[in-house]
C-alpha positions as CSV (number, residue, x, y, z in Angstrom):
1,X,-8.1,27.8,27.5
2,X,-7.2,24.4,27.5
3,X,-7.3,22.4,24.4
4,X,-9.3,19.1,24.4
5,X,-7.1,15.9,24.3
6,X,-7.4,13.3,21.9
7,X,-8.8,9.8,22.9
8,X,-7.3,6.8,22.1
9,X,-10.2,5.7,19.9
10,X,-9.5,8.9,17.9
11,X,-5.8,8.4,17.6
12,X,-6.3,4.8,16.6
13,X,-8.5,6.0,13.8
14,X,-6.2,8.4,12.4
15,X,-3.4,5.7,12.5
16,X,-5.6,3.2,10.7
17,X,-6.5,6.1,8.1
18,X,-3.0,7.0,7.5
19,X,-2.1,3.4,7.0
20,X,-4.6,2.5,4.6
21,X,-4.0,5.6,2.3
22,X,-0.3,4.9,2.4
23,X,-0.8,1.3,1.1
24,X,-3.4,2.4,-1.4
25,X,-0.7,5.0,-2.7
26,X,2.0,2.5,-2.9
27,X,0.0,-0.1,-4.7
28,X,-0.8,2.6,-7.2
29,X,2.5,3.4,-7.7
30,X,3.4,-0.1,-8.3
31,X,0.7,-0.4,-10.8
32,X,1.3,2.8,-12.6
33,X,5.3,1.7,-12.7
34,X,4.5,-1.6,-14.6
35,X,1.5,-0.8,-16.4
36,X,3.5,0.0,-19.7
37,X,5.2,-3.4,-19.5
38,X,4.7,-5.4,-22.9
39,X,6.0,-8.5,-21.9
40,X,3.9,-11.1,-19.6
41,X,5.3,-11.6,-16.2
42,X,5.2,-15.2,-15.6
């Protein structure tokens, strides 16, 4: 039995989801790392 192939649209949607989730993860890591700073960052 042959598996259905993924369309370009499906692949593009998966790639965009991966990029968005990765960016959100990196931003949250940055905020968590810098959240305890008591000095102002000016």
